[in-house]
One Martini backbone bead per residue (centre of mass of N, CA, C, O) as a GRO file, in nm:
protein
  282
    1MET     BB    1   0.515   3.853  -7.340
    2LYS     BB    2   0.529   3.718  -7.077
    3ARG     BB    3   0.696   3.433  -6.905
    4ASN     BB    4   0.672   3.195  -6.684
    5VAL     BB    5   0.863   2.972  -6.514
    6THR     BB    6   0.812   2.664  -6.460
    7THR     BB    7   0.873   2.391  -6.278
    8ASP     BB    8   0.929   2.204  -6.519
    9THR     BB    9   1.141   2.390  -6.649
   10LYS     BB   10   1.337   2.392  -6.414
   11ASP     BB   11   1.392   2.090  -6.416
   12ILE     BB   12   1.505   2.082  -6.700
   13LEU     BB   13   1.743   2.276  -6.650
   14ILE     BB   14   1.880   2.107  -6.432
   15LYS     BB   15   1.918   1.849  -6.603
   16LEU     BB   16   2.071   1.985  -6.835
   17THR     BB   17   2.309   2.094  -6.675
   18SER     BB   18   2.407   1.817  -6.583
   19ALA     BB   19   2.447   1.702  -6.866
   20LEU     BB   20   2.654   1.910  -6.960
   21LEU     BB   21   2.868   1.840  -6.751
   22VAL     BB   22   2.909   1.547  -6.827
   23TRP     BB   23   2.990   1.601  -7.122
   24ALA     BB   24   3.236   1.775  -7.064
   25ILE     BB   25   3.394   1.551  -6.919
   26ILE     BB   26   3.393   1.338  -7.139
   27LEU     BB   27   3.530   1.513  -7.357
   28ALA     BB   28   3.786   1.572  -7.199
   29VAL     BB   29   3.878   1.274  -7.174
   30LEU     BB   30   3.870   1.193  -7.480
   31PHE     BB   31   4.022   1.473  -7.615
   32PHE     BB   32   4.198   1.585  -7.332
   33PRO     BB   33   4.449   1.449  -7.235
   34TYR     BB   34   4.688   1.422  -7.004
   35ASP     BB   35   5.020   1.556  -7.120
   36THR     BB   36   5.369   1.593  -7.028
   37THR     BB   37   5.540   1.476  -7.298
   38ASN     BB   38   5.376   1.658  -7.514
   39ALA     BB   39   5.456   1.966  -7.651
   40ALA     BB   40   5.264   1.956  -7.921
   41ALA     BB   41   4.966   1.949  -7.822
   42SER     BB   42   4.886   2.251  -7.807
   43SER     BB   43   4.935   2.318  -8.109
   44GLN     BB   44   4.736   2.105  -8.219
   45SER     BB   45   4.472   2.211  -8.077
   46ALA     BB   46   4.456   2.482  -8.235
   47SER     BB   47   4.363   2.302  -8.511
   48ASP     BB   48   4.133   2.165  -8.360
   49PRO     BB   49   3.797   2.168  -8.397
   50LEU     BB   50   3.712   2.035  -8.128
   51ALA     BB   51   3.872   2.219  -7.946
   52GLN     BB   52   3.729   2.479  -8.035
   53MET     BB   53   3.442   2.401  -7.948
   54TYR     BB   54   3.525   2.344  -7.621
   55GLN     BB   55   3.710   2.596  -7.550
   56ARG     BB   56   3.513   2.793  -7.741
   57SER     BB   57   3.253   2.960  -7.707
   58ALA     BB   58   3.038   3.183  -7.695
   59PRO     BB   59   3.096   3.490  -7.602
   60ASN     BB   60   3.101   3.741  -7.410
   61PHE     BB   61   2.910   4.057  -7.451
   62ASP     BB   62   3.006   4.407  -7.425
   63LEU     BB   63   2.888   4.695  -7.542
   64ASN     BB   64   3.036   4.902  -7.366
   65ALA     BB   65   3.326   4.800  -7.415
   66THR     BB   66   3.329   4.825  -7.732
   67ARG     BB   67   3.264   5.154  -7.702
   68ASN     BB   68   3.417   5.298  -7.471
   69LEU     BB   69   3.238   5.369  -7.221
   70ALA     BB   70   3.174   5.589  -6.988
   71SER     BB   71   3.076   5.684  -6.691
   72LEU     BB   72   2.779   5.916  -6.652
   73ARG     BB   73   2.657   5.858  -6.344
   74GLN     BB   74   2.698   6.078  -6.138
   75VAL     BB   75   2.687   6.213  -5.854
   76THR     BB   76   2.462   6.414  -5.694
   77SER     BB   77   2.364   6.667  -5.492
   78ALA     BB   78   2.095   6.532  -5.408
   79GLN     BB   79   2.228   6.272  -5.302
   80LEU     BB   80   2.411   6.400  -5.090
   81ASP     BB   81   2.182   6.524  -4.929
   82ALA     BB   82   2.041   6.252  -4.869
   83LEU     BB   83   2.276   6.131  -4.712
   84ASN     BB   84   2.282   6.343  -4.488
   85ASN     BB   85   1.994   6.282  -4.390
   86LEU     BB   86   2.050   5.992  -4.305
   87LYS     BB   87   2.267   6.052  -4.099
   88ALA     BB   88   2.087   6.232  -3.919
   89SER     BB   89   1.835   6.038  -3.872
   90THR     BB   90   2.048   5.796  -3.758
   91ASN     BB   91   2.301   5.886  -3.614
   92ALA     BB   92   2.531   5.834  -3.876
   93PRO     BB   93   2.822   5.980  -3.975
   94ASN     BB   94   2.969   5.681  -4.065
   95VAL     BB   95   2.864   5.611  -4.322
   96THR     BB   96   2.880   5.361  -4.566
   97VAL     BB   97   2.968   5.432  -4.914
   98ARG     BB   98   2.917   5.292  -5.247
   99TRP     BB   99   2.951   5.390  -5.569
  100ASN     BB  100   2.768   5.362  -5.882
  101GLU     BB  101   2.852   5.502  -6.188
  102PHE     BB  102   2.668   5.334  -6.379
  103GLY     BB  103   2.393   5.363  -6.214
  104GLY     BB  104   2.371   5.620  -6.006
  105SER     BB  105   2.424   5.467  -5.721
  106PRO     BB  106   2.430   5.280  -5.460
  107ASP     BB  107   2.597   4.976  -5.401
  108ALA     BB  108   2.660   5.049  -5.088
  109ILE     BB  109   2.499   5.064  -4.752
  110TYR     BB  110   2.622   5.130  -4.413
  111ASP     BB  111   2.633   5.197  -4.077
  112PHE     BB  112   2.318   5.174  -3.994
  113ALA     BB  113   1.985   5.271  -3.845
  114SER     BB  114   1.680   5.284  -3.887
  115GLN     BB  115   1.381   5.318  -3.842
  116PRO     BB  116   1.106   5.172  -3.747
  117PHE     BB  117   0.889   4.974  -3.940
  118ALA     BB  118   0.588   4.907  -4.044
  119GLY     BB  119   0.493   4.592  -4.110
  120THR     BB  120   0.608   4.437  -4.352
  121PRO     BB  121   0.895   4.394  -4.510
  122GLU     BB  122   0.794   4.528  -4.767
  123GLU     BB  123   0.675   4.780  -4.636
  124ALA     BB  124   0.937   4.868  -4.501
  125GLY     BB  125   1.109   4.888  -4.756
  126ARG     BB  126   0.934   5.097  -4.900
  127ALA     BB  127   0.956   5.316  -4.686
  128PHE     BB  128   1.259   5.353  -4.715
  129LEU     BB  129   1.264   5.423  -5.018
  130ASN     BB  130   1.078   5.668  -4.995
  131GLN     BB  131   1.265   5.823  -4.792
  132ASN     BB  132   1.531   5.753  -5.015
  133ALA     BB  133   1.488   5.822  -5.322
  134ALA     BB  134   1.709   6.036  -5.385
  135LEU     BB  135   1.953   5.852  -5.328
  136PHE     BB  136   1.867   5.624  -5.558
  137GLY     BB  137   1.686   5.751  -5.797
  138ILE     BB  138   1.374   5.742  -5.732
  139SER     BB  139   1.066   5.833  -5.906
  140ASP     BB  140   0.911   5.535  -5.885
  141LEU     BB  141   0.783   5.278  -5.685
  142ASN     BB  142   0.660   5.109  -5.930
  143ASN     BB  143   0.978   5.030  -6.018
  144VAL     BB  144   0.936   4.817  -5.780
  145ARG     BB  145   0.985   4.462  -5.708
  146VAL     BB  146   0.956   4.165  -5.576
  147PHE     BB  147   1.194   3.895  -5.594
  148SER     BB  148   1.290   3.848  -5.284
  149GLN     BB  149   1.228   3.660  -4.966
  150LYS     BB  150   1.377   3.635  -4.628
  151ASP     BB  151   1.471   3.482  -4.341
  152ALA     BB  152   1.748   3.649  -4.168
  153LEU     BB  153   1.961   3.741  -3.923
  154GLY     BB  154   1.693   3.802  -3.743
  155GLY     BB  155   1.537   3.890  -4.010
  156SER     BB  156   1.551   4.049  -4.334
  157LEU     BB  157   1.548   3.965  -4.685
  158ILE     BB  158   1.526   4.198  -4.966
  159ARG     BB  159   1.442   4.202  -5.322
  160PHE     BB  160   1.440   4.456  -5.559
  161GLN     BB  161   1.316   4.502  -5.872
  162GLN     BB  162   1.381   4.668  -6.159
  163THR     BB  163   1.160   4.879  -6.350
  164PHE     BB  164   1.002   4.960  -6.679
  165ASN     BB  165   0.699   4.932  -6.761
  166ASN     BB  166   0.727   4.627  -6.640
  167ILE     BB  167   1.034   4.609  -6.718
  168PRO     BB  168   1.322   4.476  -6.676
  169VAL     BB  169   1.629   4.570  -6.536
  170THR     BB  170   1.936   4.499  -6.590
  171ASP     BB  171   2.075   4.454  -6.275
  172GLY     BB  172   1.834   4.593  -6.125
  173GLY     BB  173   1.833   4.703  -5.778
  174ILE     BB  174   1.733   4.637  -5.424
  175GLY     BB  175   1.888   4.551  -5.127
  176ILE     BB  176   1.762   4.444  -4.797
  177VAL     BB  177   1.849   4.483  -4.449
  178MET     BB  178   1.680   4.350  -4.159
  179ASN     BB  179   1.577   4.351  -3.855
  180ALA     BB  180   1.351   4.262  -3.607
  181ASN     BB  181   1.252   4.590  -3.614
  182ASN     BB  182   1.251   4.702  -3.908
  183GLN     BB  183   1.552   4.781  -3.959
  184VAL     BB  184   1.766   4.932  -4.164
  185ILE     BB  185   2.127   4.824  -4.222
  186MET     BB  186   2.111   4.764  -4.543
  187ALA     BB  187   2.213   4.851  -4.887
  188SER     BB  188   2.180   4.742  -5.236
  189GLY     BB  189   2.292   4.746  -5.567
  190PRO     BB  190   2.185   4.882  -5.847
  191PHE     BB  191   2.012   5.174  -5.934
  192PHE     BB  192   1.890   5.298  -6.224
  193ARG     BB  193   1.914   5.608  -6.348
  194ASP     BB  194   1.714   5.765  -6.567
  195VAL     BB  195   1.501   5.601  -6.710
  196ALA     BB  196   1.471   5.603  -7.083
  197VAL     BB  197   1.238   5.421  -7.297
  198ASN     BB  198   1.117   5.257  -7.560
  199THR     BB  199   0.867   4.984  -7.510
  200THR     BB  200   0.845   4.942  -7.821
  201PRO     BB  201   0.898   4.703  -8.030
  202SER     BB  202   1.066   4.642  -8.354
  203LEU     BB  203   1.040   4.341  -8.278
  204SER     BB  204   0.970   4.028  -8.277
  205ALA     BB  205   1.002   3.739  -8.111
  206GLU     BB  206   1.080   3.573  -8.366
  207GLN     BB  207   1.304   3.763  -8.465
  208ALA     BB  208   1.478   3.728  -8.214
  209LYS     BB  209   1.532   3.427  -8.249
  210GLN     BB  210   1.669   3.449  -8.527
  211ALA     BB  211   1.900   3.636  -8.435
  212ALA     BB  212   2.021   3.446  -8.223
  213ALA     BB  213   2.085   3.211  -8.415
  214ALA     BB  214   2.272   3.376  -8.603
  215ASP     BB  215   2.480   3.452  -8.389
  216LEU     BB  216   2.569   3.157  -8.317
  217GLN     BB  217   2.660   3.060  -8.606
  218GLN     BB  218   2.944   3.213  -8.608
  219PHE     BB  219   3.052   2.969  -8.392
  220HIS     BB  220   3.076   2.754  -8.579
  221VAL     BB  221   3.220   2.422  -8.608
  222ALA     BB  222   3.399   2.229  -8.816
  223LEU     BB  223   3.362   1.881  -8.834
  224PRO     BB  224   3.445   1.581  -8.856
  225GLY     BB  225   3.264   1.310  -8.945
  226ALA     BB  226   3.358   1.118  -8.717
  227VAL     BB  227   3.284   1.307  -8.484
  228THR     BB  228   2.988   1.352  -8.548
  229ASN     BB  229   2.906   1.054  -8.522
  230LEU     BB  230   2.997   1.014  -8.225
  231LEU     BB  231   2.804   1.265  -8.106
  232GLU     BB  232   2.512   1.256  -8.214
  233THR     BB  233   2.340   1.100  -8.005
  234GLY     BB  234   2.400   1.271  -7.753
  235LEU     BB  235   2.319   1.551  -7.872
  236ASN     BB  236   2.028   1.473  -7.945
  237ASN     BB  237   1.940   1.419  -7.656
  238LEU     BB  238   1.992   1.701  -7.550
  239ALA     BB  239   1.808   1.850  -7.750
  240ALA     BB  240   1.549   1.713  -7.652
  241GLN     BB  241   1.566   1.819  -7.356
  242ALA     BB  242   1.582   2.133  -7.471
  243ALA     BB  243   1.316   2.197  -7.626
  244PRO     BB  244   1.159   2.389  -7.422
  245ILE     BB  245   1.341   2.635  -7.466
  246GLU     BB  246   1.227   2.705  -7.756
  247ASN     BB  247   0.934   2.782  -7.612
  248LEU     BB  248   1.041   3.025  -7.497
  249GLU     BB  249   0.959   3.338  -7.450
  250PRO     BB  250   1.068   3.623  -7.515
  251GLN     BB  251   1.203   3.884  -7.312
  252LEU     BB  252   1.182   4.185  -7.197
  253GLY     BB  253   1.442   4.446  -7.168
  254VAL     BB  254   1.659   4.666  -6.993
  255TYR     BB  255   1.961   4.809  -7.123
  256PRO     BB  256   2.234   4.932  -6.989
  257MET     BB  257   2.403   5.239  -7.055
  258ALA     BB  258   2.616   5.503  -7.034
  259ASP     BB  259   2.420   5.665  -7.270
  260GLY     BB  260   2.172   5.474  -7.174
  261TYR     BB  261   1.892   5.288  -7.319
  262ARG     BB  262   1.773   4.952  -7.405
  263LEU     BB  263   1.570   4.751  -7.588
  264VAL     BB  264   1.523   4.399  -7.523
  265TYR     BB  265   1.571   4.066  -7.596
  266LYS     BB  266   1.544   3.755  -7.419
  267VAL     BB  267   1.722   3.461  -7.531
  268ALA     BB  268   1.689   3.120  -7.511
  269LYS     BB  269   1.969   2.888  -7.586
  270PHE     BB  270   2.040   2.579  -7.742
  271SER     BB  271   2.368   2.436  -7.828
  272THR     BB  272   2.590   2.211  -8.004
  273ASN     BB  273   2.700   2.448  -8.221
  274PRO     BB  274   2.780   2.578  -7.999
  275PHE     BB  275   2.835   2.468  -7.675
  276GLY     BB  276   2.529   2.545  -7.498
  277LEU     BB  277   2.378   2.777  -7.268
  278TYR     BB  278   2.191   3.069  -7.364
  279MET     BB  279   2.177   3.433  -7.318
  280ILE     BB  280   2.022   3.657  -7.544
  281SER     BB  281   2.060   3.986  -7.656
  282VAL     BB  282   1.845   4.180  -7.903
   0.00000   0.00000   0.00000
C-alpha cells in the first residue's frame, strides 16, 4: 500500500515547483499589473474568472475547525507524575514544559539534562522515550520510527515519526535534542495520545484518487475561450511534467481529531484548474 518517493520523483517535484512559481509570476505580470490610478480595478477583478482562478485555489480545509471541536486530550495525573519524576531524576525542578492539548502530550520540554545514554543517537533517544513513556503518552515504542537524524549543535538531532499499525499519524512525532554525551536536553511533540482506529480502509486507493479529483473539481473556474487558448500550451507542458505525480500510490495515514482518529488516504494531485499542487486527505 505504501510507496517510497524515489530520487527521480523528488527531482520532478522540485522542477515542477520551480515551474509553478515561474508560471505564477508570469500570470501575475500578464493579468494583474500594478495600477494605482484605477480605483475600479479591484472591483473588476472580483468578477474576472481568471482572477478568481489564480487568486483563490482550493482552500485548506480543517475538519476539526468546521466541526467546532474543542481539544479533549487534557493532561492526565499520570503524565504530571511522570513530569515530576523527570524533574527529580534530572535534578531540574524548573523544567519548562508546554502542553499540547490537541495531542495530549508535551509540545515542548526543556531546561533539563537527562542521564547519558549508551549506544547510537537512535538507541539513546529510544531509551529516553522508554524511560519517559508515561509523560508522552507512549503505550508502545514500536509506534515510533526514525524520520530524520543529523549531527548538530555539538550533539544530535533526531526526529521520531509516530505511527499506528505502521501507518503514519499526521503531524505526530517527537523530536529530540542531545548533547555530545548523549544526554537529552530538549524534546518536542506532539505525540498523539490514545490512538485507536480501524486500519482496514473502506475505500480502494483508486477510489480515493477519484474522490480527490472530484473534490478539486468543485473549485474549477470557467475561463473565457481566449484565455484558455492563451494558457493551453504552457499548462499542458506543466501537466506533462507533473504526470508522475498521478502515478504515486495514495498512502494511508491516521488523521487526528479532537474526538478521536480517522483513517485517511493521502492523495497527491496536480491541477491546472484550480491551479496548484495539492495533498488531499480522503
